[in-house]
C-alpha positions as CSV (number, residue, x, y, z in Angstrom):
1,M,-57.2,-23.2,16.1
2,P,-56.8,-24.9,12.6
3,Q,-54.5,-27.8,12.4
4,M,-51.2,-27.1,10.8
5,P,-50.2,-29.4,7.9
6,D,-47.3,-31.8,8.3
7,F,-44.6,-30.3,6.1
8,T,-42.4,-33.3,6.5
9,K,-44.7,-35.3,4.3
10,M,-44.8,-32.9,1.4
11,N,-44.0,-34.6,-2.0
12,G,-42.8,-31.8,-4.1
13,M,-43.4,-28.0,-4.4
14,A,-46.8,-28.4,-6.1
15,E,-48.3,-30.2,-3.1
16,F,-46.6,-27.8,-0.7
17,A,-48.1,-24.8,-2.6
18,K,-51.5,-26.4,-2.6
19,L,-51.6,-26.9,1.1
20,A,-49.9,-23.6,2.0
21,S,-52.4,-21.6,0.0
22,S,-55.3,-23.2,1.9
23,M,-53.9,-22.0,5.2
24,P,-55.9,-19.1,6.8
25,G,-54.3,-15.8,6.2
26,F,-51.7,-17.1,3.7
27,G,-52.8,-14.8,0.9
28,A,-52.8,-11.7,3.1
29,A,-49.4,-12.6,4.6
30,M,-47.9,-12.9,1.1
31,Q,-49.1,-9.5,0.0
32,G,-46.3,-6.9,0.0
33,L,-43.5,-9.5,0.0
34,P,-41.1,-9.2,-2.9
35,T,-41.6,-11.5,-5.8
36,L,-38.7,-13.7,-7.0
37,P,-37.1,-12.2,-10.1
38,K,-37.9,-14.0,-13.3
39,I,-34.9,-16.2,-14.3
40,P,-34.0,-15.2,-17.9
41,T,-33.8,-17.9,-20.5
42,A,-31.2,-18.1,-23.2
43,A,-30.8,-20.6,-26.0
44,I,-29.2,-21.0,-29.5
45,P,-31.5,-22.3,-32.2
46,P,-30.3,-25.9,-33.0
47,E,-29.9,-25.3,-36.7
48,R,-27.7,-22.2,-36.0
49,L,-25.7,-24.1,-33.4
50,H,-25.1,-27.0,-35.9
51,E,-24.0,-24.5,-38.5
52,L,-21.5,-22.9,-36.1
53,Q,-20.1,-26.2,-35.0
54,S,-19.6,-27.4,-38.5
55,N,-17.8,-24.2,-39.4
56,Y,-15.6,-24.4,-36.4
57,S,-14.7,-28.1,-37.0
58,R,-13.8,-27.2,-40.6
59,D,-11.7,-24.2,-39.7
60,A,-10.0,-26.0,-36.8
61,A,-9.1,-28.9,-39.0
62,D,-7.7,-26.6,-41.6
63,L,-5.6,-24.7,-39.0
64,L,-4.2,-28.0,-37.6
65,K,-3.3,-29.0,-41.1
66,Q,-1.4,-25.8,-41.6
67,A,0.3,-26.3,-38.2
68,G,1.5,-29.8,-39.3
69,A,3.0,-28.2,-42.4
70,Q,4.5,-25.4,-40.3
71,S,3.0,-22.8,-42.6
72,I,0.3,-20.8,-40.9
73,D,-1.6,-18.5,-43.3
74,P,-0.6,-14.9,-42.4
75,T,-4.1,-13.7,-43.1
76,A,-5.2,-15.7,-40.1
77,L,-3.2,-13.2,-37.9
78,K,-4.9,-10.0,-39.0
79,D,-5.1,-8.6,-35.6
80,R,-2.9,-5.7,-34.4
81,R,-1.9,-7.7,-31.3
82,F,-0.1,-10.1,-33.5
83,T,1.4,-7.9,-36.2
84,D,5.0,-8.1,-35.0
85,T,7.1,-10.3,-37.2
86,S,8.0,-12.4,-34.2
87,W,4.5,-13.8,-34.1
88,Q,4.5,-14.8,-37.8
89,T,8.0,-16.1,-38.3
90,T,7.9,-18.8,-35.6
91,P,5.4,-21.5,-36.4
92,A,4.6,-22.3,-32.7
93,Y,3.7,-18.7,-31.9
94,A,1.8,-18.2,-35.2
95,F,-0.3,-21.3,-34.3
96,T,-0.9,-20.1,-30.8
97,A,-2.2,-16.7,-32.1
98,A,-4.2,-18.3,-34.9
99,W,-5.8,-20.9,-32.5
100,Y,-6.7,-18.1,-30.1
101,L,-8.3,-16.0,-32.8
102,L,-10.3,-18.9,-34.1
103,N,-11.7,-19.8,-30.7
104,A,-12.4,-16.2,-29.8
105,R,-14.3,-15.7,-33.0
106,Y,-16.3,-18.9,-32.5
107,L,-17.3,-17.8,-28.9
108,Q,-18.3,-14.4,-30.2
109,E,-20.5,-16.0,-32.9
110,L,-22.1,-18.3,-30.3
111,A,-22.9,-15.2,-28.1
112,D,-24.3,-13.4,-31.1
113,A,-26.5,-16.4,-31.9
114,V,-28.1,-16.5,-28.4
115,Q,-31.8,-15.8,-28.4
116,S,-32.9,-14.1,-25.2
117,D,-34.2,-10.8,-23.8
118,P,-31.9,-7.9,-24.9
119,K,-30.3,-7.4,-21.5
120,T,-29.4,-11.0,-21.0
121,R,-28.0,-11.2,-24.6
122,E,-25.9,-8.1,-24.1
123,R,-24.5,-9.4,-20.8
124,I,-23.5,-12.7,-22.5
125,R,-21.8,-10.9,-25.3
126,F,-20.1,-8.5,-22.9
127,T,-18.8,-11.4,-20.7
128,V,-17.5,-13.3,-23.8
129,Q,-15.8,-10.1,-24.9
130,Q,-14.1,-9.7,-21.6
131,W,-13.0,-13.3,-21.4
132,A,-11.6,-13.3,-25.0
133,A,-9.7,-10.1,-24.4
134,A,-8.1,-11.4,-21.2
135,A,-7.2,-14.8,-22.7
136,A,-5.2,-13.5,-25.6
137,P,-1.7,-15.1,-25.6
138,S,-0.2,-11.6,-26.1
139,N,-1.1,-10.9,-22.4
140,F,1.3,-13.6,-21.1
141,L,5.1,-13.3,-21.0
142,A,5.5,-17.1,-21.7
143,L,3.4,-16.8,-24.9
144,N,4.4,-13.4,-26.2
145,P,7.5,-13.6,-28.4
146,D,7.7,-9.8,-28.7
147,A,7.8,-9.3,-25.0
148,Q,10.4,-12.1,-24.7
149,K,12.6,-10.4,-27.3
150,T,12.4,-7.2,-25.3
151,L,13.3,-9.1,-22.1
152,I,16.5,-10.6,-23.8
153,E,17.5,-7.3,-25.5
154,S,17.2,-5.4,-22.2
155,K,19.0,-8.1,-20.2
156,G,16.1,-8.4,-17.8
157,E,15.6,-4.7,-17.3
158,S,12.2,-4.7,-19.0
159,L,10.9,-7.3,-16.5
160,R,12.2,-5.3,-13.5
161,Q,10.7,-2.1,-14.7
162,G,7.5,-3.9,-15.6
163,M,7.1,-5.2,-12.0
164,L,7.7,-1.7,-10.7
165,N,5.0,-0.4,-13.0
166,L,2.7,-3.1,-11.8
167,L,3.3,-2.4,-8.1
168,N,2.8,1.3,-8.6
169,D,-0.5,0.7,-10.5
170,M,-1.7,-1.7,-7.8
171,Q,-1.2,1.1,-5.2
172,R,-3.2,3.5,-7.4
173,G,-5.9,1.0,-8.1
174,K,-5.8,1.5,-11.9
175,I,-3.7,0.9,-15.0
176,S,-1.6,3.9,-16.1
177,Q,-2.6,5.0,-19.6
178,S,-0.5,8.1,-19.9
179,D,2.8,9.6,-18.6
180,E,1.1,11.8,-16.0
181,S,4.4,13.5,-15.1
182,R,4.3,15.4,-18.4
183,F,1.1,17.3,-17.5
184,L,0.4,20.0,-15.0
185,V,-3.1,21.3,-14.7
186,G,-3.1,25.1,-15.1
187,K,0.2,25.1,-16.9
188,N,0.2,23.0,-20.1
189,I,-3.4,21.7,-19.7
190,A,-6.5,23.7,-18.6
191,S,-4.3,26.7,-19.2
192,T,-6.8,29.2,-20.9
193,E,-6.6,32.4,-18.9
194,G,-9.6,33.3,-16.7
195,S,-10.8,33.7,-13.1
196,V,-13.0,31.9,-10.6
197,V,-15.9,34.4,-10.0
198,Y,-18.2,32.2,-7.9
199,E,-18.1,29.1,-5.7
200,N,-20.2,27.0,-3.4
201,E,-19.9,23.5,-2.0
202,L,-20.4,21.9,-5.3
203,V,-18.9,24.1,-8.0
204,Q,-16.6,26.9,-8.9
205,L,-17.6,29.1,-11.8
206,I,-14.8,30.2,-14.2
207,Q,-15.1,33.2,-16.4
208,Y,-12.5,33.3,-19.2
209,K,-10.7,36.3,-20.5
210,P,-12.0,37.3,-24.0
211,L,-9.8,36.6,-26.9
212,A,-11.6,38.9,-29.4
213,P,-11.8,42.7,-29.3
214,N,-15.6,42.5,-29.9
215,V,-17.7,39.7,-28.3
216,Y,-21.3,38.5,-28.5
217,A,-23.5,40.1,-25.9
218,R,-25.0,36.8,-24.7
219,P,-22.4,34.7,-22.8
220,L,-22.0,31.0,-23.1
221,L,-22.2,28.8,-20.0
222,I,-20.8,25.3,-20.3
223,V,-21.9,22.5,-18.0
224,P,-19.3,19.7,-18.3
225,P,-19.8,16.1,-17.0
226,C,-19.5,15.8,-13.2
227,I,-17.8,12.4,-13.3
228,N,-14.6,13.9,-14.7
229,K,-12.8,17.3,-14.6
230,F,-14.0,20.2,-16.7
231,Y,-10.8,20.5,-18.7
232,I,-11.8,17.9,-21.2
233,L,-13.1,21.0,-23.0
234,D,-9.9,22.9,-22.3
235,L,-7.1,20.5,-23.0
236,S,-3.9,21.8,-24.7
237,P,-4.6,25.1,-26.5
238,E,-4.9,23.6,-30.0
239,S,-7.5,21.1,-28.7
240,S,-9.6,23.4,-26.5
241,L,-13.2,24.0,-27.3
242,V,-13.2,26.8,-24.7
243,R,-10.4,28.6,-26.5
244,Y,-12.1,28.1,-29.9
245,A,-15.3,29.6,-28.6
246,L,-13.4,32.6,-27.2
247,E,-11.6,33.1,-30.5
248,E,-15.0,33.0,-32.2
249,G,-16.1,36.0,-30.0
250,H,-18.1,34.3,-27.3
251,Q,-17.9,35.2,-23.6
252,V,-17.3,31.8,-22.0
253,F,-18.1,30.6,-18.5
254,I,-17.6,27.0,-17.3
255,L,-18.5,25.0,-14.2
256,S,-15.7,23.2,-12.4
257,W,-17.4,20.4,-10.3
258,R,-15.9,19.6,-7.0
259,N,-14.4,16.2,-6.4
260,A,-16.8,15.0,-3.8
261,D,-15.5,14.0,-0.3
262,Q,-17.4,12.9,2.8
263,S,-18.3,16.5,3.7
264,I,-20.7,16.6,0.7
265,A,-21.6,12.9,0.5
266,H,-25.2,13.8,1.3
267,K,-25.7,15.9,-1.8
268,T,-28.6,14.9,-4.1
269,W,-29.5,15.3,-7.8
270,D,-31.6,18.3,-6.7
271,D,-28.5,19.9,-5.3
272,Y,-26.6,19.4,-8.5
273,V,-29.4,21.0,-10.5
274,E,-30.1,23.9,-8.1
275,E,-26.6,24.6,-6.6
276,G,-24.7,23.6,-9.7
277,A,-26.6,24.6,-12.9
278,L,-29.4,27.0,-11.8
279,E,-27.3,29.0,-9.4
280,T,-24.4,29.5,-11.9
281,I,-27.0,30.5,-14.6
282,R,-28.1,33.3,-12.2
283,V,-24.5,34.4,-11.6
284,V,-23.7,34.5,-15.3
285,Q,-26.9,36.6,-15.9
286,E,-25.8,39.0,-13.2
287,I,-22.2,39.3,-14.3
288,S,-23.1,39.8,-18.0
289,G,-26.2,41.9,-17.4
290,E,-28.1,39.6,-19.9
291,D,-31.5,38.2,-19.2
292,K,-30.9,35.2,-21.5
293,I,-27.6,33.3,-22.0
294,N,-26.5,30.5,-24.2
295,T,-25.9,27.1,-22.6
296,L,-24.0,23.9,-23.4
297,G,-24.0,20.6,-21.6
298,F,-21.7,17.6,-22.3
299,C,-22.7,14.0,-21.4
300,I,-24.3,13.9,-18.0
301,G,-23.8,17.7,-17.9
302,G,-26.3,17.9,-20.7
303,T,-28.8,15.9,-18.7
304,I,-28.3,18.2,-15.7
305,L,-28.6,21.3,-17.8
306,A,-31.8,20.2,-19.6
307,T,-33.3,19.2,-16.2
308,A,-32.3,22.6,-14.7
309,L,-33.9,24.5,-17.6
310,A,-37.1,22.5,-17.2
311,V,-37.2,23.4,-13.5
312,A,-36.6,27.0,-14.4
313,G,-39.5,26.8,-16.9
314,A,-41.8,25.3,-14.3
315,R,-41.0,28.4,-12.1
316,G,-41.9,30.7,-14.9
317,E,-38.3,31.5,-15.9
318,E,-36.7,31.3,-19.3
319,P,-33.0,32.1,-18.7
320,A,-31.5,30.4,-21.8
321,A,-31.6,31.6,-25.4
322,S,-30.2,28.3,-26.7
323,M,-29.1,24.9,-25.5
324,T,-26.3,22.7,-26.9
325,L,-26.3,19.0,-26.0
326,L,-23.0,17.1,-26.7
327,T,-23.3,13.3,-26.5
328,S,-26.1,13.6,-23.9
329,M,-29.1,11.5,-23.1
330,L,-32.6,12.6,-22.1
331,D,-34.3,9.4,-23.3
332,F,-32.5,6.4,-21.8
333,S,-34.4,3.7,-23.8
334,D,-31.1,2.5,-25.3
335,T,-28.1,3.0,-23.0
336,G,-25.7,0.9,-25.1
337,V,-23.3,-1.4,-23.4
338,L,-23.6,0.4,-20.0
339,D,-27.0,-1.3,-19.7
340,V,-25.3,-4.5,-18.7
341,F,-24.3,-2.9,-15.4
342,V,-27.7,-1.5,-14.4
343,D,-30.6,-3.6,-13.0
344,E,-32.9,-3.4,-10.0
345,A,-30.6,-5.5,-7.8
346,H,-27.6,-3.4,-8.6
347,V,-29.5,-0.1,-8.0
348,Q,-30.9,-1.4,-4.7
349,M,-27.4,-2.4,-3.6
350,R,-26.1,1.1,-4.4
351,E,-29.0,2.7,-2.6
352,Q,-28.3,0.7,0.5
353,S,-24.5,1.0,0.5
354,I,-24.0,4.7,-0.6
355,G,-27.4,6.2,-1.2
356,G,-28.2,6.9,2.5
357,K,-31.2,4.5,2.5
358,G,-32.0,2.0,5.2
359,G,-30.5,4.1,7.9
360,A,-26.9,3.8,6.6
361,P,-24.9,7.0,6.2
362,A,-24.5,8.4,2.6
363,G,-21.3,7.4,0.9
364,L,-19.4,8.2,-2.3
365,M,-19.4,6.7,-5.7
366,R,-15.6,6.6,-6.3
367,G,-14.3,8.1,-9.5
368,I,-11.9,5.2,-9.9
369,E,-14.9,2.9,-10.3
370,F,-16.2,4.9,-13.2
371,A,-12.7,5.1,-14.8
372,N,-12.2,1.3,-14.6
373,T,-15.7,0.6,-15.9
374,F,-15.3,2.8,-18.9
375,S,-11.9,1.3,-19.7
376,Y,-13.3,-2.2,-19.7
377,L,-15.9,-1.1,-22.3
378,R,-12.9,-1.2,-24.7
379,P,-10.7,-3.8,-23.0
380,N,-8.2,-4.4,-25.8
381,D,-7.5,-0.7,-26.3
382,L,-7.8,0.7,-22.7
383,V,-6.7,-2.3,-20.5
384,W,-4.7,-5.2,-22.1
385,N,-2.8,-2.9,-24.5
386,Y,-1.3,-1.2,-21.4
387,V,-0.8,-4.5,-19.5
388,V,1.4,-5.7,-22.3
389,D,3.3,-2.4,-22.7
390,N,3.6,-1.4,-19.1
391,Y,4.2,-4.7,-17.4
392,L,5.5,-7.2,-19.9
393,K,7.7,-4.8,-21.8
394,G,8.4,-2.4,-18.9
395,R,7.6,0.7,-20.9
396,T,6.3,4.1,-19.7
397,P,3.0,5.2,-21.4
398,Q,3.2,8.0,-23.9
399,A,2.1,11.5,-22.8
400,F,-1.5,11.8,-24.0
401,D,-3.6,14.7,-22.7
402,L,-6.9,13.0,-23.3
403,L,-5.9,9.9,-21.4
404,F,-4.4,12.0,-18.6
405,W,-7.8,13.6,-18.3
406,N,-9.5,10.2,-18.4
407,S,-7.5,9.1,-15.3
408,D,-8.3,12.3,-13.4
409,S,-11.7,11.2,-12.3
410,T,-14.0,12.6,-9.6
411,N,-16.1,11.1,-6.9
412,L,-19.9,11.6,-6.7
413,P,-22.2,11.9,-3.7
414,G,-24.0,8.6,-3.2
415,P,-27.6,10.0,-3.1
416,M,-27.0,12.0,-6.3
417,C,-25.6,9.0,-8.1
418,V,-28.3,6.5,-7.1
419,W,-31.1,8.9,-8.0
420,Y,-29.5,9.3,-11.4
421,L,-29.2,5.5,-11.9
422,R,-32.7,4.7,-10.8
423,N,-34.6,7.5,-12.5
424,T,-32.7,7.6,-15.8
425,Y,-30.9,4.4,-16.6
426,L,-33.2,2.0,-14.8
427,E,-36.7,3.6,-15.1
428,N,-36.2,6.2,-17.8
429,K,-38.6,8.7,-16.2
430,L,-36.9,11.9,-17.4
431,K,-38.4,11.8,-20.9
432,T,-41.9,11.4,-19.6
433,P,-43.7,14.8,-18.8
434,H,-44.4,15.1,-15.0
435,A,-43.0,11.7,-14.1
436,L,-40.4,13.3,-11.9
437,K,-40.1,16.1,-9.4
438,V,-36.8,17.9,-9.2
439,C,-36.2,20.9,-6.8
440,G,-39.8,20.7,-5.9
441,E,-41.0,21.2,-9.5
442,S,-42.7,18.8,-11.9
443,V,-40.3,18.2,-14.9
444,D,-41.6,18.5,-18.4
445,L,-38.8,18.7,-21.0
446,S,-41.3,19.1,-23.8
447,R,-41.9,22.7,-22.6
448,L,-38.4,23.6,-23.5
449,T,-39.0,25.5,-26.8
450,L,-35.6,27.2,-27.1
451,P,-33.3,26.4,-30.1
452,T,-31.3,23.2,-29.4
453,F,-28.1,21.9,-31.1
454,I,-27.8,18.2,-30.5
455,Y,-24.5,16.4,-31.2
456,G,-23.8,12.6,-31.3
457,S,-20.7,10.6,-32.1
458,R,-21.1,7.8,-34.6
459,E,-18.9,5.3,-32.7
460,D,-19.9,6.3,-29.2
461,H,-20.1,3.3,-26.9
462,I,-21.3,5.3,-23.9
463,V,-24.0,7.4,-25.5
464,P,-25.0,5.7,-28.8
465,W,-25.6,8.3,-31.4
466,K,-29.2,7.2,-31.9
467,S,-29.8,7.8,-28.2
468,A,-28.4,11.3,-28.5
469,Y,-30.7,11.8,-31.4
470,A,-33.6,10.5,-29.3
471,S,-33.4,13.8,-27.3
472,A,-35.1,15.6,-30.2
473,P,-38.6,14.3,-29.8
474,V,-38.4,14.8,-26.1
475,L,-37.8,18.6,-26.5
476,G,-39.9,21.3,-28.1
477,G,-38.6,24.1,-30.3
478,P,-36.3,24.2,-33.3
479,Q,-33.4,21.7,-33.4
480,K,-30.2,21.0,-35.3
481,F,-28.6,17.6,-35.2
482,V,-25.0,16.9,-36.1
483,L,-23.3,13.5,-36.2
484,G,-19.5,13.4,-35.7
485,A,-17.1,10.6,-36.5
486,S,-15.2,8.6,-33.8
487,G,-16.2,8.1,-30.2
488,H,-17.6,9.7,-27.1
489,I,-14.6,12.0,-26.4
490,A,-12.5,12.0,-29.6
491,G,-15.5,12.8,-31.7
492,V,-16.3,15.9,-29.6
493,I,-12.7,17.1,-29.2
494,N,-12.0,17.5,-32.9
495,P,-10.6,21.1,-33.5
496,P,-10.7,22.5,-37.1
497,S,-6.9,23.1,-37.0
498,K,-6.2,19.4,-37.1
499,N,-8.5,18.8,-40.1
500,K,-9.3,15.3,-39.0
501,R,-12.3,13.0,-39.4
502,S,-15.7,14.2,-40.7
503,F,-19.3,14.9,-39.7
504,W,-22.8,14.6,-41.1
505,M,-25.6,17.1,-41.0
506,I,-28.5,18.3,-43.1
507,D,-27.4,21.6,-44.7
508,S,-30.7,23.4,-44.5
509,D,-31.0,26.0,-41.8
510,D,-34.7,25.3,-41.4
511,E,-34.2,21.7,-40.4
512,R,-37.1,19.6,-39.2
513,L,-35.7,16.4,-37.7
514,P,-37.3,13.1,-38.9
515,E,-38.6,10.9,-36.1
516,N,-36.4,8.0,-37.4
517,P,-32.6,8.6,-37.0
518,D,-31.9,6.3,-40.0
519,A,-34.1,8.6,-42.2
520,W,-32.1,11.6,-40.9
521,F,-28.8,9.9,-41.8
522,E,-30.1,9.1,-45.3
523,A,-30.8,12.8,-45.8
524,A,-27.6,14.1,-44.2
525,A,-24.5,15.0,-46.1
526,E,-21.0,14.1,-45.0
527,H,-18.5,17.0,-44.6
528,P,-14.8,16.6,-44.0
529,G,-13.1,18.0,-40.9
530,S,-14.4,19.4,-37.7
531,W,-18.1,20.0,-36.8
532,W,-17.0,23.0,-34.5
533,P,-17.5,25.7,-37.3
534,A,-21.0,24.4,-38.0
535,W,-21.8,24.7,-34.3
536,S,-20.2,28.2,-34.0
537,K,-22.3,29.4,-37.0
538,W,-25.5,28.1,-35.3
539,L,-24.6,29.6,-31.9
540,A,-23.9,33.0,-33.4
541,Q,-27.5,33.2,-34.5
542,N,-28.6,33.1,-30.9
543,A,-25.7,35.2,-29.4
544,G,-27.0,38.7,-29.9
545,E,-25.0,41.7,-31.2
546,R,-21.3,42.2,-31.0
547,V,-20.1,44.6,-28.2
548,K,-16.7,45.7,-27.0
549,A,-15.1,43.1,-24.8
550,G,-14.8,43.9,-21.1
551,A,-11.4,44.2,-19.5
552,A,-12.3,42.6,-16.1
553,Q,-13.9,39.4,-14.9
554,G,-16.5,39.1,-12.3
555,S,-18.6,42.0,-10.8
556,K,-19.1,43.9,-7.6
557,T,-21.4,41.2,-6.3
558,H,-19.2,38.4,-7.6
559,P,-15.6,39.5,-7.4
560,V,-12.7,37.4,-8.6
561,I,-11.8,34.7,-6.1
562,E,-8.7,33.2,-7.7
563,A,-7.2,32.5,-11.1
564,A,-8.4,29.8,-13.3
565,P,-8.4,26.8,-13.2
566,G,-9.2,27.1,-9.5
567,R,-8.8,24.9,-6.5
568,Y,-11.5,22.4,-7.1
569,V,-10.0,20.9,-10.3
570,L,-6.7,20.2,-8.5
571,E,-8.4,17.9,-6.0
572,R,-7.5,14.4,-7.2
573,D,-9.4,11.2,-6.4
574,S,-7.8,9.3,-3.6
């Protein structure tokens, strides 16, 4: 037997490594063991750091000079958190706000100056953003003169009500963003008339009552995101994309995803594709009598839809006449700020905890986790703004249908969620032909040659518009790209009746998308108002002839189960 080395006499890791590697069987024993992750490096170039320090010293000295003279420059308080006159008329509060803004700006500039790999850099910037948002003096009663004024004027009632609001939100696990008592699903929201005509463990399928005497022969099936309720596309009547499509003469069906509980915690991505998208496509074909239907997917619903159509194609089926993708990703090369949350360690942790791996039972990805994560992507607007109003000032949030929907999140089955995280956000396999098998079929999105309408929102922080545009080279067939103003939700929900915002598109009907999105933007023209009419015009080209609208929903094979919006949408996250 070979003599073992005396590890007590090792002088440093180099000598230890040299001796250990000489031990019999050492190399074979090390094979298969996980390697230690490479520790990222981050540094600021000395010349840039010196420049930032000099600028900070100059600006700090100037601000201290203003404070000594009790005349803070009002332009230093150009931030909506400090627009109330109580911040600007009292020198002490004005200095507090200006000092905070100076330091927050300096920290952000330091974060921007860091040289490192993209993920590390983005994580540093995100952390600085969160810290700066949380540290604002407006978030603290002792430093917020506006909240103090409200306290005095209300004779303490604002503080009492604020503490009640805080306790209620602590029980809910999230900050209230809307007066939820003002909305009732099926009454003044998700109220478009229709019927549930099919259901399984994952979805209910809603068929809406036509709103035009003559309708297009080919129906439209909408696949909404499964991390929220479907009625983002059917909010109040004047903001409903569903209602707009009905008024334009389309027969509309929509999926209502079930809010997952432990009974379906085992469901996988394959199940969402097969039982969710593919099965409802077959039902819509049967009810309508059409071999081909039009399809629309929103956000992750677009990812599910495109995957389902690729699976159908691999089986020799072509059930869709067209596909619309709204703020969806097929190429996950650039996932924006969400990239800071996804790495190998995080995905492995989720696989072990909720994904059913390692012998542990499958669990749920709670909808409240998604809701809170998305809120912190815009902390000043969606977190601290409500902390100040709800808790420091004791106010009830305004009734806002979009934010009511935002809080009505849904759980996802763990196996489905972790498959999605690993194969899209982490490893970006969906865009590569035959890199994935779904429902037993090799997925190749390039074989989808149907006409595709791709929409991105210019200020989207969840699906950057260039990432939405990146779906174009992944797919085959003719494509139309439209870029809307605003963000992930507000850009999509932009009805023509409100005449708000604008959108960009190339006006030619025979559009060939440039490979570079910046080149596309240079060629595109800006149009005022909603992009919905442009989409409706495009969709009509693929919708077939006009026929007389039917009076009933469902069919003999798929009779009406219950009135829309159905039971599934009423199941709230708990």
